[in-house]
Backbone bond lengths (Angstrom), bond angles and torsions (degrees), N, CA, C in turn:
res aa  C-N    CA-C-N  psi(-1)  N-CA   C-N-CA  omega(-1)  CA-C   N-CA-C  phi
1 M - - - 1.450 - - 1.566 108.66 -
2 K 1.307 115.06 117.99 1.460 119.51 177.08 1.527 109.99 -90.84
3 F 1.376 114.63 140.86 1.452 119.78 173.44 1.499 109.06 -69.08
4 N 1.301 117.76 140.07 1.475 120.24 176.91 1.506 113.35 -97.36
5 N 1.303 114.68 149.73 1.468 123.44 173.24 1.579 115.49 64.39
6 I 1.347 116.27 15.62 1.410 117.42 174.56 1.509 113.88 -76.54
7 K 1.319 117.20 129.54 1.413 122.00 178.84 1.572 113.22 -118.27
8 H 1.344 114.16 -25.54 1.441 123.80 -175.77 1.541 112.61 -123.05
9 V 1.335 115.84 124.61 1.439 118.27 -179.70 1.532 107.84 -116.27
10 Y 1.313 115.13 122.88 1.504 122.24 -179.81 1.482 109.20 -103.49
11 F 1.350 115.14 134.23 1.471 120.91 173.61 1.500 111.20 -116.52
12 D 1.313 116.54 146.85 1.466 123.12 157.60 1.548 106.02 -71.54
13 L 1.330 116.55 164.60 1.489 119.46 -177.70 1.520 107.77 -102.36
14 D 1.391 116.37 -72.48 1.461 120.10 -172.07 1.529 110.60 -69.93
15 H 1.366 115.04 135.09 1.444 122.70 178.68 1.543 111.00 74.89
16 T 1.326 117.46 -0.05 1.477 120.25 177.56 1.463 111.83 -116.59
17 L 1.348 115.86 -51.73 1.505 122.78 172.16 1.507 113.39 -113.00
18 W 1.265 115.54 -45.53 1.480 121.51 -177.20 1.503 108.76 -89.15
19 D 1.372 118.43 129.20 1.460 123.84 -172.74 1.551 107.45 -79.45
20 F 1.315 115.21 79.57 1.481 121.47 -176.09 1.513 110.51 -58.47
21 D 1.340 119.04 -45.90 1.496 119.54 -174.60 1.474 110.92 -61.96
22 K 1.364 120.18 -46.98 1.406 122.47 -179.58 1.535 113.47 -64.52
23 N 1.351 115.00 -46.23 1.459 120.83 -179.93 1.546 111.99 -66.35
24 S 1.293 116.14 -34.85 1.491 119.83 177.91 1.511 110.65 -68.10
25 A 1.301 116.61 -42.61 1.493 119.37 179.95 1.545 109.47 -63.40
26 L 1.284 118.96 -44.79 1.446 123.11 176.10 1.591 111.34 -56.60
27 T 1.326 111.98 -42.60 1.531 115.76 178.51 1.497 109.45 -63.42
28 F 1.336 120.91 -46.90 1.448 121.04 179.52 1.476 111.91 -58.82
29 D 1.324 117.76 -39.59 1.499 120.48 177.76 1.500 109.91 -57.72
30 V 1.301 120.14 -44.00 1.461 123.46 178.67 1.476 112.24 -65.64
31 I 1.302 119.71 -49.64 1.443 119.14 -170.21 1.559 113.36 -79.01
32 F 1.348 114.96 -26.08 1.469 118.96 173.07 1.537 111.85 -65.53
33 K 1.381 113.67 -36.83 1.523 115.51 178.76 1.522 108.07 -70.87
34 E 1.313 120.00 -33.29 1.472 123.00 -179.28 1.470 108.10 -66.26
35 E 1.340 119.91 -39.55 1.479 123.02 -176.30 1.519 111.96 -95.61
36 C 1.380 117.36 3.71 1.485 120.53 -178.78 1.501 112.27 56.59
37 I 1.287 118.15 42.29 1.464 124.29 172.20 1.489 110.86 -78.24
38 G 1.334 118.33 113.69 1.429 121.77 -171.43 1.525 112.56 -91.65
39 I 1.359 114.95 68.79 1.487 120.35 174.35 1.511 109.23 -145.27
40 E 1.311 115.50 146.13 1.496 117.98 174.80 1.554 109.20 -67.23
41 V 1.281 114.38 136.43 1.463 119.70 -178.47 1.543 112.17 -52.78
42 Q 1.347 114.33 -44.08 1.466 117.81 -176.33 1.536 111.08 -62.68
43 D 1.381 115.04 -40.49 1.480 118.35 178.63 1.574 111.06 -61.53
44 F 1.343 113.38 -38.94 1.429 116.40 176.72 1.508 113.14 -66.16
45 L 1.338 115.92 -41.88 1.470 120.61 -177.70 1.491 111.89 -65.99
46 D 1.311 119.27 -32.29 1.434 122.86 177.50 1.529 113.02 -58.41
47 A 1.352 114.40 -31.16 1.445 120.28 175.49 1.536 110.63 -89.23
48 Y 1.308 115.69 -40.92 1.462 122.74 -170.73 1.556 112.48 -67.59
49 V 1.362 116.41 -41.55 1.454 118.73 -166.59 1.541 109.96 -61.25
50 P 1.390 119.75 -50.65 1.466 115.92 -176.56 1.525 111.36 -70.86
51 I 1.349 119.95 -29.83 1.421 121.49 174.15 1.529 112.03 -63.75
52 N 1.328 117.85 -42.57 1.450 121.98 176.66 1.509 112.18 -64.59
53 V 1.372 118.45 -39.40 1.502 118.81 176.55 1.532 109.86 -62.48
54 D 1.309 117.92 -36.86 1.442 121.19 -179.47 1.523 109.96 -66.19
55 Y 1.323 114.79 -47.14 1.486 119.72 179.99 1.535 109.80 -60.95
56 W 1.349 118.40 -41.27 1.443 118.46 179.34 1.538 114.04 -65.86
57 A 1.334 115.04 -35.55 1.472 119.21 174.64 1.498 110.70 -62.04
58 R 1.307 117.65 -41.57 1.473 123.02 -179.93 1.563 108.38 -68.50
59 Y 1.319 114.81 -41.32 1.468 118.55 178.93 1.522 112.21 -63.06
60 R 1.333 115.80 -39.85 1.443 122.72 179.37 1.542 111.02 -60.63
61 N 1.358 113.35 -33.16 1.509 119.11 -175.98 1.498 110.03 -100.92
62 N 1.393 115.94 18.80 1.424 118.98 174.92 1.541 115.83 62.45
63 L 1.313 115.70 28.76 1.517 118.95 -176.28 1.563 107.64 -97.32
64 V 1.335 116.51 -20.02 1.504 118.20 173.89 1.492 105.59 -135.91
65 S 1.396 114.94 157.04 1.495 119.55 176.18 1.488 109.44 -87.20
66 K 1.309 112.66 169.18 1.483 121.16 179.73 1.507 107.45 -58.61
67 E 1.346 123.71 -44.85 1.428 126.18 -178.89 1.511 112.89 -64.68
68 V 1.354 115.33 -39.71 1.455 117.90 174.85 1.502 112.78 -63.30
69 L 1.301 117.81 -41.10 1.485 124.39 174.50 1.519 109.21 -56.17
70 R 1.335 115.37 -54.53 1.453 117.23 -171.65 1.516 113.77 -61.68
71 V 1.316 116.81 -38.35 1.457 120.38 -179.35 1.525 113.53 -89.69
72 G 1.317 116.40 -40.95 1.428 120.62 -175.14 1.544 116.19 -64.54
73 R 1.334 115.55 -35.50 1.498 117.80 178.97 1.478 110.28 -65.92
74 L 1.342 121.47 -32.98 1.457 123.31 178.99 1.506 109.87 -76.32
75 R 1.342 118.11 -47.03 1.479 122.60 -178.81 1.564 108.64 -58.08
76 D 1.347 117.21 -46.22 1.463 118.71 -176.22 1.477 110.37 -67.60
77 S 1.320 116.55 -36.01 1.496 120.32 -179.93 1.501 113.17 -62.13
78 F 1.365 115.19 -48.79 1.427 119.13 178.30 1.562 110.59 -64.01
79 K 1.341 113.37 -40.86 1.520 114.92 177.48 1.491 111.86 -56.95
80 S 1.351 116.67 -44.56 1.443 120.94 -176.02 1.555 110.01 -63.77
81 L 1.320 115.75 -27.51 1.491 120.74 179.61 1.533 112.27 -92.65
82 K 1.367 113.94 3.04 1.506 121.60 178.65 1.527 111.25 54.96
83 I 1.405 111.18 43.65 1.508 119.36 174.77 1.480 105.73 -111.96
84 E 1.318 117.89 125.84 1.442 121.73 178.42 1.546 109.41 -85.47
85 V 1.318 114.45 124.44 1.445 121.12 -179.44 1.546 105.97 -137.11
86 S 1.317 116.38 128.24 1.467 121.64 -176.41 1.565 111.85 -66.28
87 D 1.297 114.02 157.63 1.445 118.43 174.66 1.520 117.05 -60.78
88 V 1.304 113.64 -31.20 1.437 119.59 174.25 1.529 113.11 -64.62
89 V 1.317 114.79 -43.32 1.476 120.36 -179.87 1.558 107.85 -68.46
90 I 1.338 114.28 -39.84 1.483 118.61 178.13 1.526 112.40 -58.27
91 D 1.338 113.13 -43.45 1.424 117.86 178.00 1.513 113.24 -66.38
92 N 1.360 116.11 -40.98 1.433 120.21 177.29 1.557 112.51 -61.59
93 L 1.407 113.76 -42.02 1.431 115.40 178.54 1.552 114.61 -67.63
94 S 1.297 113.34 -32.51 1.487 118.87 179.21 1.530 110.13 -65.49
95 N 1.300 116.31 -47.44 1.480 122.60 179.18 1.493 112.47 -64.34
96 R 1.344 117.02 -44.43 1.430 120.57 -177.35 1.528 110.09 -70.48
97 Y 1.315 117.92 -35.93 1.469 120.04 177.62 1.511 111.00 -55.53
98 I 1.368 116.17 -48.42 1.489 119.21 -179.56 1.515 109.48 -66.14
99 S 1.287 119.47 -32.48 1.439 122.49 -177.46 1.535 112.45 -73.22
100 V 1.344 114.77 -43.23 1.476 121.52 -172.62 1.499 109.22 -81.80
101 L 1.323 118.93 -37.86 1.456 122.24 -168.27 1.589 114.23 -50.83
102 P 1.301 119.31 -45.32 1.457 118.40 -178.00 1.545 115.22 -71.80
103 S 1.371 113.69 -8.76 1.511 116.47 178.38 1.529 111.90 -73.53
104 F 1.303 117.99 -16.06 1.419 119.96 177.69 1.543 107.72 -96.54
105 N 1.295 118.16 146.96 1.456 119.14 -163.71 1.511 110.35 -134.18
106 H 1.297 121.31 26.35 1.441 120.31 178.96 1.553 112.95 -73.50
107 L 1.330 116.05 133.02 1.419 122.16 -177.73 1.564 105.24 -110.05
108 L 1.323 112.61 160.48 1.516 121.14 178.80 1.595 104.37 -72.72
109 E 1.320 110.07 157.85 1.510 119.26 -179.32 1.517 109.12 -56.32
110 D 1.318 115.78 134.72 1.517 123.46 172.22 1.546 111.86 82.53
111 T 1.300 117.91 -0.01 1.472 118.85 -175.43 1.494 112.91 -58.17
112 I 1.306 120.08 -52.40 1.462 124.64 -178.70 1.511 109.09 -65.85
113 E 1.348 115.80 -40.67 1.494 118.71 -176.73 1.540 111.24 -63.28
114 I 1.354 113.25 -41.52 1.493 115.17 -171.82 1.528 106.67 -78.14
115 L 1.366 120.68 -32.57 1.411 123.66 177.92 1.547 110.18 -67.17
116 D 1.360 117.51 -40.98 1.453 120.21 174.33 1.525 112.12 -62.00
117 Y 1.286 115.71 -37.23 1.503 121.80 177.74 1.538 111.59 -66.00
118 L 1.348 116.92 -44.57 1.451 120.43 -171.53 1.550 111.50 -82.80
119 K 1.334 117.02 -29.86 1.505 120.70 -169.80 1.570 110.61 -55.80
120 P 1.313 120.88 -43.39 1.477 118.72 -176.01 1.499 113.35 -69.22
121 Q 1.330 116.79 -17.95 1.448 119.93 -171.68 1.518 114.93 -105.65
122 Y 1.358 115.89 -26.67 1.429 121.74 -172.10 1.580 111.18 -133.38
123 K 1.319 115.41 157.89 1.424 120.54 162.83 1.550 109.65 -82.20
124 L 1.376 116.93 127.94 1.445 120.04 -175.06 1.515 110.26 -107.81
125 H 1.339 115.62 144.61 1.463 122.13 -173.96 1.477 111.80 -142.86
126 I 1.313 118.31 163.37 1.426 124.15 174.27 1.542 109.57 -124.58
127 I 1.367 115.15 136.24 1.475 120.19 170.28 1.557 103.75 -125.68
128 T 1.291 118.37 122.49 1.478 121.51 -172.30 1.559 110.43 -140.01
129 N 1.404 111.08 140.79 1.456 118.05 169.36 1.537 112.94 -86.92
130 G 1.293 116.59 0.77 1.478 120.77 -175.69 1.506 112.63 -69.19
131 F 1.308 117.15 164.35 1.479 119.49 -174.72 1.515 108.83 -68.51
132 E 1.341 111.42 135.50 1.477 123.04 -177.07 1.549 111.32 -52.02
133 E 1.306 115.76 -42.19 1.466 119.84 -170.46 1.428 115.96 -72.46
134 I 1.333 118.44 -12.83 1.499 119.75 -175.91 1.557 111.73 -121.82
135 Q 1.338 121.40 -18.64 1.472 121.06 -174.21 1.554 111.73 -62.70
136 H 1.360 115.55 -43.96 1.463 115.56 178.01 1.485 112.07 -65.03
137 N 1.310 118.54 -38.04 1.463 123.82 179.01 1.531 110.42 -60.37
138 K 1.312 114.82 -42.43 1.519 120.45 -179.32 1.525 109.01 -61.62
139 M 1.365 116.15 -43.59 1.440 120.17 -177.32 1.531 110.05 -71.04
140 Q 1.328 116.21 -43.50 1.495 119.98 177.49 1.502 111.41 -58.60
141 N 1.321 118.63 -48.78 1.425 121.69 -172.97 1.568 111.77 -71.80
142 S 1.293 116.31 -27.62 1.486 122.69 175.47 1.514 113.99 -88.81
143 Q 1.331 115.74 2.63 1.520 122.47 175.29 1.486 113.88 61.47
144 I 1.366 117.68 37.50 1.441 117.07 175.04 1.515 112.63 -118.51
145 L 1.333 117.11 -0.98 1.449 122.87 -174.19 1.535 109.85 -56.73
146 D 1.319 117.56 -43.69 1.459 120.52 -174.09 1.507 115.13 -66.96
147 F 1.317 115.85 -12.36 1.457 118.10 -179.50 1.539 110.18 -74.69
148 F 1.332 118.65 -18.51 1.478 121.17 -168.13 1.463 115.34 -108.97
149 D 1.331 118.11 134.82 1.468 121.71 -179.73 1.510 112.34 -80.90
150 T 1.312 116.36 -34.31 1.491 121.46 178.81 1.533 110.13 -138.88
151 I 1.335 114.54 153.05 1.417 123.55 171.49 1.498 109.90 -131.19
152 T 1.309 118.56 121.30 1.444 120.86 -179.99 1.578 108.51 -117.98
153 T 1.375 112.08 122.58 1.489 118.43 179.64 1.500 108.93 -105.47
154 S 1.352 112.04 157.32 1.485 117.83 178.31 1.539 111.06 -65.19
155 E 1.283 118.27 -34.29 1.488 121.20 -178.73 1.571 108.96 -70.71
156 E 1.327 115.97 -32.42 1.483 116.61 175.87 1.521 110.90 -71.03
157 A 1.361 115.36 -39.92 1.491 121.73 -177.53 1.534 111.82 -75.76
158 G 1.334 118.48 -24.53 1.398 120.79 -178.08 1.565 113.46 83.15
159 V 1.320 114.03 -0.80 1.520 120.22 172.03 1.459 107.97 -141.37
160 K 1.297 118.20 165.63 1.437 124.36 -178.13 1.550 110.11 -111.15
161 K 1.331 116.98 149.91 1.411 119.06 168.19 1.566 107.87 -57.85
162 P 1.359 119.50 135.23 1.457 126.94 20.34 1.554 117.04 -95.72
163 H 1.356 118.79 18.70 1.440 117.87 -177.28 1.532 111.03 -67.21
164 F 1.317 112.08 136.69 1.487 117.28 -172.52 1.479 113.99 -61.52
165 Q 1.393 117.24 -26.80 1.455 120.06 -175.39 1.566 112.70 -63.56
166 I 1.321 115.13 -29.75 1.500 116.54 -177.76 1.570 107.57 -71.23
167 F 1.340 113.87 -36.12 1.453 119.43 177.61 1.518 109.57 -69.30
168 E 1.247 117.54 -42.37 1.548 119.54 177.19 1.489 111.01 -60.10
169 M 1.346 117.93 -41.80 1.488 120.62 178.47 1.477 111.41 -63.42
170 A 1.416 116.09 -41.49 1.476 120.15 -178.49 1.576 108.67 -65.99
171 L 1.298 117.04 -37.00 1.476 119.93 179.55 1.514 109.88 -67.34
172 Q 1.336 118.58 -43.86 1.425 124.71 -175.89 1.607 107.04 -63.23
173 K 1.304 114.72 -46.39 1.484 117.36 -177.79 1.517 110.65 -58.68
174 A 1.341 117.93 -31.15 1.452 119.73 -172.78 1.534 111.84 -99.86
175 N 1.353 117.17 1.12 1.461 120.72 -174.23 1.540 107.95 58.55
176 A 1.329 119.65 38.57 1.386 124.37 -178.25 1.512 109.51 -106.26
177 T 1.356 116.61 167.30 1.452 121.61 173.36 1.484 108.63 -127.52
178 P 1.370 117.13 158.18 1.471 120.67 -176.32 1.537 109.78 -56.84
179 D 1.307 119.90 -40.08 1.430 121.59 -174.10 1.507 114.86 -72.38
180 N 1.390 119.43 -15.28 1.428 119.28 176.68 1.522 111.70 -113.48
181 S 1.355 114.92 25.92 1.444 120.74 -175.48 1.528 112.78 -133.45
182 I 1.302 115.98 150.19 1.433 123.74 -179.56 1.454 112.97 -137.70
183 M 1.336 120.80 146.16 1.407 123.90 -178.84 1.531 110.51 -118.21
184 I 1.363 117.93 134.47 1.482 122.79 174.26 1.510 109.84 -118.41
185 G 1.300 117.23 126.75 1.480 117.11 -177.69 1.564 108.94 -166.36
186 D 1.368 112.76 165.39 1.470 119.72 -172.76 1.495 113.66 -95.75
187 S 1.321 120.34 -9.51 1.436 125.74 -176.96 1.589 106.92 -101.05
188 Y 1.354 116.07 114.06 1.433 117.42 179.51 1.480 113.94 -61.39
189 E 1.386 114.34 -43.46 1.452 120.23 -179.18 1.527 112.20 -69.18
190 A 1.355 115.72 -52.96 1.451 117.71 -175.10 1.539 113.92 -72.52
191 D 1.363 116.40 -46.98 1.413 119.42 -171.31 1.542 111.71 -87.65
192 I 1.275 117.66 -47.49 1.453 122.55 -166.22 1.546 107.95 -82.23
193 E 1.340 115.82 -59.68 1.457 120.35 178.77 1.569 111.18 -60.24
194 G 1.322 114.83 -39.39 1.436 120.35 -178.54 1.566 108.02 -61.86
195 A 1.303 116.69 -51.27 1.471 122.55 178.08 1.480 111.85 -57.71
196 K 1.270 118.80 -55.54 1.459 121.78 -175.53 1.540 112.69 -62.13
197 N 1.368 115.22 -34.04 1.532 114.50 174.68 1.514 112.68 -71.44
198 A 1.366 116.48 -18.54 1.448 120.15 175.22 1.526 111.86 -90.68
199 G 1.311 116.54 -0.47 1.469 122.42 178.01 1.485 118.66 91.16
200 L 1.351 114.33 7.78 1.496 120.51 178.33 1.533 109.98 -86.91
201 Q 1.328 116.04 153.49 1.488 120.16 164.94 1.498 107.68 -72.81
202 A 1.301 113.43 164.36 1.541 114.76 -176.69 1.560 106.62 -153.14
203 V 1.388 111.74 150.26 1.441 123.53 173.06 1.531 105.82 -125.59
204 F 1.302 116.11 129.51 1.477 121.74 177.58 1.505 110.99 -91.14
205 F 1.370 116.18 118.35 1.452 124.10 175.28 1.520 107.45 -82.48
206 D 1.332 119.40 102.64 1.446 122.12 -178.71 1.537 108.64 -80.54
207 Y 1.323 113.06 75.24 1.432 121.51 -172.48 1.566 113.52 -58.67
208 Y 1.344 115.69 -35.52 1.470 118.72 -175.24 1.582 109.59 -100.35
209 G 1.365 116.70 9.20 1.458 119.64 174.58 1.508 116.54 58.49
210 K 1.389 115.15 41.40 1.401 119.55 -178.52 1.499 116.25 -81.23
211 N 1.362 115.55 -15.49 1.493 121.47 177.05 1.529 112.13 49.95
212 E 1.288 117.41 42.09 1.521 121.29 177.28 1.505 109.52 -77.69
213 S 1.335 114.84 147.42 1.463 119.98 178.49 1.495 109.19 -74.40
214 M 1.354 118.27 119.38 1.418 124.31 179.40 1.519 111.53 -138.23
215 Q 1.367 119.34 152.48 1.390 123.96 -179.18 1.521 108.21 -88.37
216 V 1.364 117.45 58.77 1.459 121.03 -176.80 1.547 105.57 -161.69
217 I 1.263 118.42 152.63 1.439 122.21 176.53 1.508 106.41 -71.73
218 Q 1.415 114.67 134.59 1.442 122.20 -178.12 1.535 109.10 -120.41
219 I 1.287 114.70 149.07 1.457 122.50 172.78 1.597 108.39 -134.76
220 Q 1.320 113.49 151.83 1.487 117.99 174.87 1.462 110.27 -116.62
221 K 1.276 121.40 -8.44 1.452 124.99 172.74 1.566 107.56 -131.51
222 L 1.333 113.92 140.23 1.446 117.09 -177.64 1.548 113.51 -61.89
223 N 1.329 115.58 -32.37 1.498 119.20 177.90 1.480 112.10 -63.92
224 E 1.344 121.49 -17.10 1.406 120.05 174.22 1.552 114.99 -66.83
225 L 1.297 118.49 -10.39 1.394 125.07 176.67 1.560 109.41 -61.35
226 R 1.326 116.24 -27.27 1.431 122.66 179.81 1.564 113.62 -57.25
227 L 1.382 110.09 -26.88 1.480 115.28 179.08 1.518 112.51 -73.41
228 Y 1.304 117.65 -19.97 1.485 121.18 -172.18 1.530 111.13 -117.37
229 L 1.279 118.01 -20.27 1.497 119.47 -176.35 1.496 110.21 -126.96
């Protein structure tokens, strides 16, 4: 079933096109060696990933600031692993993480292929809650920046997905309307509910393959978008 009348396709970036998990793990490997942190990266990630997800959920709902997120997720992870790390080292790791992360450029499977397929037919856009200072660098370094007509960040909009105002800004920047636009993303709350509440169509990218029952079209591979667009 193809969507009708779609002219604008909006993507989330992290966990949808840009391989955040792989690039993040590579970043931790670099910065842990710099700071002589004696732990296997995977052991750290086992603790860090759920803590980071929780911090991002709170950040999305304005319960913690950007700076609290950046430092708190590291401090809480080391604490859960019973590893003592000084505040100075935590600050260094936080700053270096943001600096090093966009230097890695791994994309999720099918990213270039699906963007090549969509670009001649649609205007492509990004809506992201990721930090303003690194999202453009991620896209530039992974060579996908030129596919997109507009990029709308939560810091630019002053609100985060799923707030309808970030979607309104993204539509205005593209001269798009809700009825000719569609959102693809991996967060049901931020991307799917946010888009639908703003009047857009939506496709849920089931990044972790959970196969949960949802009242929305789901895909597990980006190339499955060819079935709908």
